[in-house]
C-alpha positions in Angstrom: 31.0 -1.1 -23.4 27.9 -2.1 -25.9 27.2 -4.9 -23.2 26.7 -2.4 -20.2 24.8 0.0 -22.5 22.4 -2.9 -23.2 22.0 -4.0 -19.5 21.5 -0.4 -18.6 18.5 -0.7 -21.1 17.5 -3.5 -19.9 16.9 -2.9 -16.4 16.0 0.9 -16.8 13.4 0.5 -19.5 11.0 -1.2 -17.5 10.9 1.4 -14.3 10.9 4.2 -17.0 7.7 2.5 -18.8 6.0 2.3 -15.0 6.6 5.8 -14.0 5.4 7.0 -17.5 2.4 5.0 -17.5 1.3 6.1 -13.9 1.8 9.8 -15.1 -0.1 9.5 -18.4 -2.9 7.5 -17.1 -4.1 7.2 -13.3 -2.3 10.5 -12.1 -3.4 12.5 -15.4 -7.1 11.4 -14.9 -6.9 12.6 -11.2 -5.1 15.9 -12.2 -3.2 17.9 -9.9 -4.0 17.3 -6.2 -6.0 14.3 -6.9 -9.0 16.6 -7.7 -10.7 14.3 -9.9 -12.2 11.0 -9.6 -12.0 8.1 -12.3 -15.7 7.1 -13.7 -19.0 8.3 -12.8 -21.1 9.0 -9.5 -22.6 5.4 -9.8 -20.1 2.4 -9.7 -16.9 4.1 -8.7 -18.3 5.4 -5.4 -20.0 1.8 -5.0 -16.6 0.5 -4.9 -15.5 2.9 -2.8 -18.2 2.3 -0.4 -17.1 -1.4 -0.4 -13.7 -0.8 0.4 -14.4 1.3 3.3 -16.8 -1.1 4.6 -13.8 -3.7 4.4 -11.8 -0.9 6.2 -14.4 -0.3 8.9 -14.5 -4.3 9.2 -11.0 -4.4 9.9 -10.9 -1.6 12.2 -13.7 -3.1 14.5 -16.4 -0.4 13.3 -18.7 -3.0 11.7 -19.7 -6.5 13.5 -20.1 -8.2 10.1 -18.4 -8.0 6.8 -21.0 -9.8 4.7 -23.8 -8.2 6.2 -23.0 -4.7 5.2 -25.6 -2.0 6.7 -27.1 -1.1 3.8 -30.3 -2.4 2.2 -31.5 -3.1 5.9 -32.7 -5.3 7.3 -31.3 -7.9 4.1 -28.5 -10.1 5.3 -25.5 -11.1 3.3 -25.8 -8.0 0.7 -22.2 -8.0 0.0 -22.5 -11.4 -2.1 -25.3 -9.5 -4.0 -22.0 -7.8 -5.8 -18.0 -7.8 -6.0 -16.2 -7.7 -2.5 -12.8 -6.7 -3.2 -11.4 -8.7 -0.3 -8.0 -9.5 -2.1 -6.9 -6.0 -2.3 -9.0 -4.4 0.6 -5.4 -4.3 2.8 -3.9 -2.0 0.1 -7.0 0.4 0.6 -6.8 -0.2 4.4 -3.2 0.9 4.5 -4.0 4.6 3.2 -6.8 5.0 5.4 -4.7 3.9 8.4 -2.0 6.5 7.8 -4.8 9.2 7.7 -6.3 9.6 4.2 -9.9 10.3 3.6 -12.1 7.6 2.2 -12.0 9.1 -1.6 -8.4 9.7 -1.5 -7.4 6.3 0.0 -9.5 5.2 -3.0 -7.6 6.7 -5.5 -4.3 5.5 -4.0 -5.7 2.0 -4.1 -6.2 2.7 -7.9 -3.1 4.0 -8.4 -1.5 0.9 -6.5 -3.5 -1.5 -8.8 -2.0 0.0 -12.0 1.6 -0.4 -10.6 0.8 -4.0 -9.3 -0.6 -4.8 -12.6 2.6 -3.7 -14.6 5.1 -4.9 -12.0 3.4 -8.7 -12.1 2.8 -8.7 -15.6 6.4 -7.7 -16.1 7.8 -10.2 -13.6 5.8 -13.2 -14.9 6.8 -12.5 -18.9 10.7 -11.9 -17.9 10.7 -15.0 -16.1 9.3 -16.8 -19.0 11.2 -15.0 -21.7 14.5 -13.4 -20.0 13.5 -10.4 -22.0 12.9 -7.3 -20.2 12.2 -5.0 -22.7 9.9 -7.1 -24.5 8.3 -8.0 -21.0 8.1 -4.3 -20.0 6.2 -3.3 -23.4 3.6 -5.9 -23.0 3.3 -5.0 -19.3 2.7 -1.3 -20.3 -0.5 -2.9 -22.3 -1.6 -4.9 -19.7 -1.7 -2.1 -16.9 -2.1 0.9 -19.2 -3.5 -0.2 -22.4 -6.3 1.4 -24.3 -8.4 -1.7 -23.9 -8.9 -0.6 -20.3 -10.9 2.3 -21.3 -14.0 0.6 -21.5 -13.4 -0.7 -18.2 -12.6 2.7 -16.2 -16.3 2.7 -14.9 -15.7 -0.5 -13.4 -12.8 -0.4 -11.2 -13.4 -3.9 -9.7 -11.9 -5.6 -12.4 -8.6 -3.9 -12.0 -7.2 -6.0 -9.4 -5.9 -8.7 -12.1 -2.1 -8.7 -11.2 -1.7 -12.3 -10.3 -3.2 -13.5 -13.6 -0.5 -13.5 -15.7 1.4 -15.5 -13.2 -1.5 -18.1 -12.9 -1.0 -18.9 -16.8 2.6 -18.6 -16.4 2.6 -21.3 -13.7 -0.3 -23.5 -15.2 1.9 -23.7 -18.5 5.3 -24.6 -16.3 3.0 -27.7 -14.6 2.0 -28.8 -18.0 5.6 -28.6 -19.6 7.8 -29.5 -16.4 5.2 -31.7 -14.6 6.2 -30.3 -11.2 3.8 -30.1 -8.5 4.9 -26.9 -7.1 3.8 -24.9 -10.2 0.5 -26.8 -9.7 0.3 -25.2 -6.1 1.3 -22.0 -7.3 -1.3 -22.0 -10.1 -4.2 -23.1 -7.7 -3.6 -20.5 -4.6 -3.1 -18.0 -7.6 -6.6 -18.6 -8.7 -8.0 -18.4 -5.4 -6.6 -15.1 -4.4 -7.7 -13.8 -8.1 -11.3 -14.8 -7.0 -10.8 -12.7 -4.0 -9.4 -9.9 -5.7 -12.6 -10.3 -8.2 -15.3 -12.6 -8.5 -15.7 -12.1 -12.5 -11.9 -12.3 -13.1 -11.6 -15.4 -11.2 -14.2 -17.3 -13.5 -13.0 -15.5 -16.7 -9.0 -17.1 -15.6 -10.7 -20.4 -15.1 -11.9 -19.9 -18.7 -8.6 -19.1 -19.7 -6.9 -21.8 -18.1 -9.2 -24.3 -19.5 -8.3 -23.2 -23.3 -4.9 -23.0 -22.3 -5.0 -26.7 -21.4 -6.9 -28.0 -23.9 -4.2 -26.0 -26.8 -1.5 -27.5 -25.0 -3.1 -30.8 -25.4 -4.2 -30.4 -29.0 -0.7 -29.1 -30.2 1.8 -31.0 -28.0 -0.4 -34.4 -27.5 1.5 -34.8 -24.2 -0.5 -37.7 -23.0 2.4 -39.2 -21.0 1.8 -36.1 -18.8 -0.8 -38.2 -17.3 1.3 -41.2 -16.5 3.8 -38.8 -14.4 1.4 -38.7 -11.9 0.0 -42.0 -12.0 1.2 -43.0 -8.7 -0.1 -42.8 -5.2 2.0 -40.0 -3.9 1.4 -37.6 -6.5 -2.5 -38.2 -6.4 -2.5 -37.5 -2.8 -0.5 -34.1 -3.5 -3.0 -33.2 -6.0 -5.8 -34.3 -3.8 -4.5 -32.4 -1.2 -3.7 -28.9 -3.3 -7.0 -29.2 -4.6 -8.6 -29.7 -1.1 -6.9 -26.7 0.2 -7.6 -24.7 -2.5 -11.4 -25.7 -2.2 -11.3 -24.8 1.1 -9.8 -21.4 1.1 -12.2 -20.5 -2.1 -15.3 -22.0 -0.1 -15.1 -19.0 2.9 -15.5 -16.8 -0.2 -18.0 -18.5 -2.3 -20.4 -19.9 0.2 -22.2 -16.5 0.8 -22.4 -16.4 -2.8 -24.1 -19.9 -3.2 -26.7 -18.8 -0.4 -27.6 -15.7 -2.6 -27.7 -17.8 -5.6 -30.7 -20.1 -4.0 -32.7 -16.3 -3.9 -31.4 -15.0 -6.9 -31.4 -17.7 -9.1 -29.1 -18.2 -12.3 -28.9 -16.1 -15.4 -30.7 -17.2 -18.8 -28.3 -17.0 -21.8 -30.4 -14.7 -23.4 -30.1 -12.0 -20.7 -26.1 -12.0 -21.2 -26.2 -12.2 -24.9 -25.9 -8.3 -25.6 -22.7 -8.4 -23.5 -20.9 -11.0 -25.4 -18.0 -9.9 -27.8 -18.7 -9.5 -31.5 -16.3 -9.9 -34.0 -16.1 -6.1 -34.3 -15.5 -5.5 -30.5 -11.8 -6.4 -31.1 -11.6 -3.5 -33.6 -13.7 -1.1 -31.4 -12.2 1.3 -28.9 -13.2 4.6 -27.2 -13.2 7.8 -28.5 -10.6 8.8 -25.7 -7.7 6.7 -27.6 -5.6 9.6 -29.2 -4.3 7.4 -32.3 -7.2 5.1 -32.8 -10.0 7.3 -32.5 -11.1 6.3 -36.1 -12.1 2.9 -34.6 -14.7 4.2 -32.9 -17.0 5.8 -35.7 -18.0 2.3 -37.1 -19.8 0.9 -34.1 -21.1 3.9 -32.1 -25.0 3.1 -31.6 -24.7 0.0 -34.0 -25.8 -2.7 -31.2 -27.0 -3.1 -28.0 -24.5 -2.4 -25.0 -22.0 -0.8 -27.4 -20.2 1.1 -24.7 -19.0 -1.9 -23.2 -17.5 -3.4 -26.5 -14.1 -1.5 -26.2 -11.8 -4.6 -26.8 -9.3 -2.9 -29.3 -5.9 -3.7 -27.5 -3.7 -1.5 -29.5 -1.7 -2.1 -32.8 1.3 -3.4 -31.4 -0.5 -6.8 -30.3 -2.1 -7.1 -33.7 1.3 -6.6 -35.5 2.7 -9.8 -33.0 -0.2 -12.0 -34.2 1.0 -11.1 -37.9 4.6 -11.7 -37.2 3.6 -15.4 -35.6 2.1 -16.3 -38.7 5.0 -15.0 -40.6 7.4 -17.1 -38.1 5.0 -20.3 -38.7 6.2 -20.2 -42.8 9.7 -19.0 -42.2 12.2 -21.9 -42.8 14.4 -20.2 -40.7 12.3 -21.2 -37.6 12.9 -24.6 -36.0 9.9 -26.7 -35.6 10.0 -26.6 -31.8 9.6 -23.0 -31.9 6.7 -23.5 -34.5 5.1 -25.8 -32.1 4.9 -23.5 -29.1 3.8 -20.4 -31.4 1.0 -22.7 -32.6 0.2 -23.6 -29.3 -0.2 -19.5 -28.4 -2.0 -18.6 -31.2 -4.4 -21.8 -31.0 -5.0 -20.6 -27.0 -5.8 -17.1 -28.1 -8.1 -18.6 -30.6 -10.2 -20.7 -28.4 -10.6 -18.1 -26.0 -11.9 -15.7 -28.3 -13.9 -18.1 -30.4 -15.9 -19.4 -27.6 -17.3 -16.2 -26.3 -18.0 -14.5 -29.4 -21.3 -13.5 -30.4 -21.9 -14.0 -34.1 -25.6 -13.1 -35.2 -27.0 -13.9 -31.8 -25.1 -17.3 -31.8 -22.2 -18.0 -29.3 -20.5 -21.2 -28.2 -20.0 -19.4 -24.7 -23.3 -21.1 -23.9 -21.7 -24.3 -23.1 -19.6 -22.5 -20.7 -23.1 -21.9 -18.6 -22.7 -25.8 -17.5 -19.7 -25.0 -15.6 -21.0 -24.1 -11.9 -20.9 -20.6 -11.3 -20.6 -19.1 -14.9 -24.2 -18.6 -15.1 -24.2 -16.2 -12.2 -22.3 -13.5 -14.3 -23.9 -10.7 -16.4 -21.2 -8.5 -17.9 -19.0 -10.9 -20.0 -17.4 -8.4 -21.9 -15.4 -7.9 -19.1 -13.8 -11.1 -20.1 -11.0 -8.9 -22.2 -9.3 -8.0 -18.9 -8.0 -11.7 -19.0 -7.8 -12.1 -23.1 -5.3 -9.4 -23.2 -2.7 -11.9 -21.4 -2.9 -14.1 -24.6 -2.5 -11.3 -26.8 0.5 -10.7 -24.8 2.0 -14.0 -25.0 1.7 -13.8 -28.6 3.2 -10.4 -29.1 6.3 -11.0 -26.6 7.3 -14.3 -28.1 6.6 -13.3 -31.9 9.0 -10.5 -31.4 11.3 -12.4 -29.2 11.9 -15.1 -31.8 11.8 -12.5 -34.7 15.0 -10.8 -33.1 16.6 -14.1 -32.4 16.0 -15.2 -36.0 16.5 -12.0 -37.9 19.3 -9.3 -36.9 17.7 -6.1 -37.9 14.7 -6.9 -35.6 16.7 -6.6 -32.6 16.9 -2.6 -33.1 13.0 -2.7 -33.9 12.6 -4.3 -30.2 14.7 -1.4 -28.8 11.9 1.0 -30.4 8.6 -0.9 -29.2 8.9 0.9 -25.3 8.3 4.5 -27.3 5.6 2.9 -29.7 3.7 1.1 -26.9 3.3 4.8 -25.4 2.4 6.3 -28.4 0.0 3.4 -29.4 -1.8 3.7 -26.0 -1.8 7.1 -25.8 -5.2 8.3 -23.9 -7.0 11.4 -24.1 -8.0 12.0 -20.3 -10.6 14.7 -21.7 -12.6 12.3 -23.1 -12.9 9.9 -19.8 -15.8 10.1 -17.6 -14.6 11.9 -14.2 -15.8 13.9 -11.5 -15.0 16.7 -9.3 -14.0 14.8 -5.6 -14.5 17.8 -3.7 -18.4 18.4 -5.1 -18.8 14.5 -4.5 -17.7 15.0 -1.0 -19.8 18.0 -0.9 -23.2 16.0 -1.9 -22.6 13.6 0.9 -21.8 15.6 3.6 -24.9 17.7 2.8 -27.1 14.4 3.2 -25.0 13.7 6.5 -26.2 17.1 7.7 -29.8 16.3 6.9 -29.6 12.8 8.9 -27.3 14.1 11.8 -30.1 16.8 12.4 -33.0 14.6 12.4 -31.6 11.0 13.3 -32.9 9.5 16.7 -30.7 6.7 18.1 -33.8 4.6 18.9 -34.4 3.7 15.7 -32.9 0.6 14.3 -32.1 2.2 10.5 -32.8 4.9 8.5 -34.3 5.4 5.2 -33.4 8.5 3.2 -36.2 9.7 1.1 -35.5 13.0 -0.1 -38.1 15.4 -1.5 -36.0 18.3 -3.2 -33.1 16.4 -4.0 -35.2 13.5 -5.6 -34.8 12.9 -9.5 -37.6 15.4 -11.0 -38.8 12.5 -13.4 -39.5 9.0 -12.6 -37.1 6.4 -13.2 -33.9 8.4 -13.7 -31.8 5.7 -13.3 -28.3 7.2 -13.1 -29.6 10.0 -11.0 -31.6 7.6 -8.5 -28.3 5.8 -8.6 -25.8 8.5 -7.5 -28.7 9.6 -4.9 -28.7 6.3 -2.9 -25.2 5.9 -3.1 -24.6 9.4 -1.8 -27.3 8.2 0.9 -25.3 5.1 1.6 -21.7 7.1 2.1 -23.4 9.6 4.3 -24.9 6.8 6.6 -21.4 4.9 6.4 -19.4 8.0 8.0 -22.0 8.4 10.6 -22.2 4.6 11.3 -25.8 4.3 10.7 -27.7 1.4 9.0 -29.6 2.6 6.3 -32.2 1.2 3.9 -30.7 2.7 0.7 -28.5 0.4 -1.3 -27.1 -0.2 -4.6 -25.9 -3.6 -5.6 -25.6 -6.0 -8.5 -29.3 -7.9 -7.7 -32.4 -6.3 -6.1 -34.4 -9.0 -4.0 -38.1 -8.9 -4.0 -39.7 -5.4 -4.3 -36.7 -3.5 -3.5 -36.2 -2.0 -6.9 -39.4 0.0 -6.3 -38.2 1.6 -3.5 -35.0 2.3 -4.9 -36.6 4.0 -8.0 -39.2 5.9 -6.0 -37.9 6.4 -2.4 -41.2 7.0 -0.9 -43.5 5.7 1.8 -45.6 3.3 0.1 -42.5 1.3 -1.5 -40.9 1.4 1.9 -43.7 -0.3 3.6 -43.9 -2.8 0.8 -40.0 -3.3 1.1 -40.6 -3.7 5.0 -43.7 -6.3 4.3 -41.2 -8.2 2.1 -38.6 -8.5 4.6 -40.7 -8.7 7.7 -39.6 -5.9 9.6 -41.7 -3.2 11.3 -41.9 0.1 9.6 -41.7 1.8 12.7 -38.1 0.7 13.1 -36.8 2.9 10.3 -37.0 6.3 10.8 -37.9 8.4 7.4 -35.2 11.2 6.8 -35.7 14.0 4.2 -34.1 16.7 3.0 -36.1 19.5 4.6 -35.8 18.7 7.8 -39.4 18.7 8.7 -41.8 15.8 9.3 -44.0 15.5 6.0 -47.4 14.2 6.6 -48.1 13.8 3.0 -47.1 14.9 -0.5 -49.8 14.9 -3.4 -49.4 16.1 -6.9 -51.8 18.7 -7.9 -52.5 21.5 -10.1 -53.5 25.1 -9.5 -56.4 26.8 -11.5 -56.6 30.5 -11.2 -59.6 32.9 -11.1 -58.9 33.4 -14.9 -59.7 30.2 -15.9 -55.9 29.3 -16.5 -53.7 26.7 -14.7 -50.5 28.1 -12.9 -47.3 27.3 -14.6 -43.6 27.9 -14.2 -42.3 30.4 -16.7 -38.8 28.5 -17.2 -37.6 31.1 -19.7 -38.4 34.1 -17.1 -36.7 33.5 -13.9 -38.9 30.5 -12.9 -42.3 33.0 -12.0 -45.5 31.2 -11.3 -48.0 32.6 -14.1 -51.5 31.5 -14.5 -51.5 31.3 -18.3 -52.0 27.7 -19.4 -55.2 26.5 -21.2 -54.1 22.7 -20.2 -52.4 20.9 -17.1 -49.2 19.3 -18.3 -46.1 18.5 -16.2 -45.0 22.0 -16.3 -48.1 22.7 -14.5 -47.8 19.9 -12.0 -46.5 20.6 -8.4 -45.9 18.6 -5.7 -47.9 19.9 -2.5 -45.8 18.7 0.9 -48.0 19.1 3.6 -45.8 19.0 7.0 -47.0 17.6 10.6 -46.6 21.5 11.9 -49.8 22.5 9.6 -47.4 24.3 7.0 -47.1 23.5 3.3 -44.4 23.7 0.6 -45.2 23.8 -3.0 -42.6 22.0 -5.4 -42.4 22.5 -9.2 -41.9 19.4 -11.7 -38.2 20.4 -11.8 -37.8 20.0 -7.8 -37.7 23.7 -6.9 -39.6 25.2 -4.1 -42.0 28.2 -4.6 -41.2 31.2 -2.5 -42.3 34.9 -2.2 -39.5 37.3 -3.4 -39.5 40.2 -1.0 -37.1 42.0 -3.0 -39.3 41.6 -6.4 -42.5 43.2 -5.1 -43.4 39.7 -3.5 -43.3 37.9 -6.9 -43.9 34.1 -6.7 -41.0 32.1 -8.2 -39.8 28.4 -8.0 -36.4 28.6 -7.9 -35.6 27.5 -4.2 -33.3 24.4 -3.2 -33.8 24.6 0.4 -37.2 24.5 2.6 -36.7 27.3 5.3 -39.6 29.6 6.4 -40.0 31.4 3.2 -40.6 28.5 1.3 -43.4 27.4 3.7 -47.4 28.4 3.3 -50.4 28.0 5.0 -53.5 26.8 3.1 -56.8 28.2 3.7 -59.6 26.1 2.7 -62.5 28.3 1.0 -64.7 24.9 0.4 -64.1 21.5 -1.1 -62.5 22.4 -3.9 -61.0 25.9 -3.8 -58.5 27.3 -1.5 -56.3 30.7 -0.7 -52.5 30.5 -0.1 -51.2 32.9 2.5 -47.2 33.1 2.4 -45.0 34.1 5.4 -45.3 37.8 4.9 -48.8 37.3 5.8 -49.9 38.4 2.4 -52.2 35.7 0.1 -51.4 34.5 -3.5 -52.9 36.6 -6.0 -53.1 36.7 -9.9 -52.3 40.0 -11.7 -54.8 40.0 -14.6 -52.7 42.2 -17.1 -49.8 40.2 -16.6 -51.0 36.8 -15.3 -48.0 36.6 -13.0 -48.8 35.7 -9.2 -47.5 37.8 -6.6 -47.9 37.5 -2.5 -49.7 40.9 -2.2 -53.0 40.4 -1.3 -54.2 41.3 2.6 -57.6 39.7 2.0 -59.3 37.1 -0.1 -60.9 38.1 -3.0 -61.8 36.8 -6.4 -58.0 36.8 -7.9 -56.9 35.2 -4.5 -58.6 32.0 -5.0 -57.7 28.9 -6.6 -59.1 25.8 -7.6 -56.9 22.6 -6.4 -57.2 19.6 -8.8 -55.4 16.1 -7.6 -53.6 14.5 -9.9 
């Protein structure tokens, strides 16, 4: 009876842990009805865009995969960032059965969580023959708290093949069978197709796995086993096949490298893990948030260094050290434990940033490594070595000490507690709201687009960030425009990538005609081939920053604390007194405050002038009547002129003719 119960537990616990993990992490993050999206309106939606582009390519809606229709007319744009080719079929499956773009993206993420668990469990169970320990480790790999710091960058989620590649590498080293070399090589290639970063980090992991093996086992006869023509030919053939398969992916990136150049060590130093990184976690960790306080704001890019892997893997390391000194452990087992600990140590030691110095600088010698800028993502592969040590330490402990067997049965419960996440502390955004933002831009594009143009440039006036260089808001705006154009199958200049060629970043930040013209000069395309789309559905002739000085000698300002009323009550002209004068080609004009709110006369408030509108319709436009070179009068759509009430300093559209109080000095900034 005990054996039957043991078998039931051995096979039911992995399935139970998988279901619990899916419920507690992705499904809980997304919420009932999948209403929320993981991450922010930046990188998450960019990855969604890339996956949708891949689906459209497979579906025949776009001609070229690498020449994605953004950043027009630049070529090979996909190679400026990750491509997600390896798992694109998973996303395409959900799109092909009718799910929308965003829901398919959520399903893709859920599948990746599941695949990460299943493959890690599968690899470890083949290695250890212990289902419970393998499932516990797989839970950490798929749902562990070390993932929290990378929820904004879901391109590192497709890592499920990595545990198998390391397992196959060990099998090749220890058994010297060519089939394992073939599996490891093809698995490595597939990891590159899943994510460029993780492909390079897997090379890094394999390198130190191999070094640790030869340092510990000193198995120099390994090389003699392959010292014959037939095996050398097979090795060359496998390497050649892998190189050919990888070249299809890497050649576009090599072409881009000639333009972008390579990164200098100083530019990646802040992203290298510090010793404290491995004891630093996100506040969303229910039980380890105490590890958040000591390093928040303590060093550059601290928010990318949540590398704490939970308590259980560190307990596994302590048990491993104990086993090395235990007289009950055989020499071969101690050697294997030493090998695992050394592989883990080398993996960490060669990427640590200690006082601005790091051995990782040596890795930049290897081709491709100098192309990466976010080395903190290396923990997504390093975690596997923590898990190797954890699984084999507890496995040997239970084989040697009878009481430890009962402890192993507690581990599935402990791992859930250890990695408990408070999803309320994570970055999320509402799916419907995001879709609404994109839909609004689609409406602007659709109402203005003319098919004779080769591409569009979305250059909003109202929805543009109020202050220049609000980078996060600018990212969100450009990605929204990309998604809208993608839906309508229209090439667009707006783009978001890992690298911006030439002077593109100036257009990205400003979204104005001047920088569009300079981008066209850089890419040698005609600006007349690009239709400029705005968010007011009217052709704009010019936008100028101006101040208005009333007849009482005061500057007109927006009273933010009083219904955004316009008042002439300021002695100095600063940001609150600055307006954008939008001159339309139909002869009308609009006024927009520094908070990107349009000025209009309120009919229900005695024609009081307010700056609180977010759409430019009839009542948000005016006619300017020139008095002389410096002075103007402004007529609202009710036919009345702007006038200053000398008692309250408030502006009203209430004067039927132009007198002293209706004249304003127009001062250009």
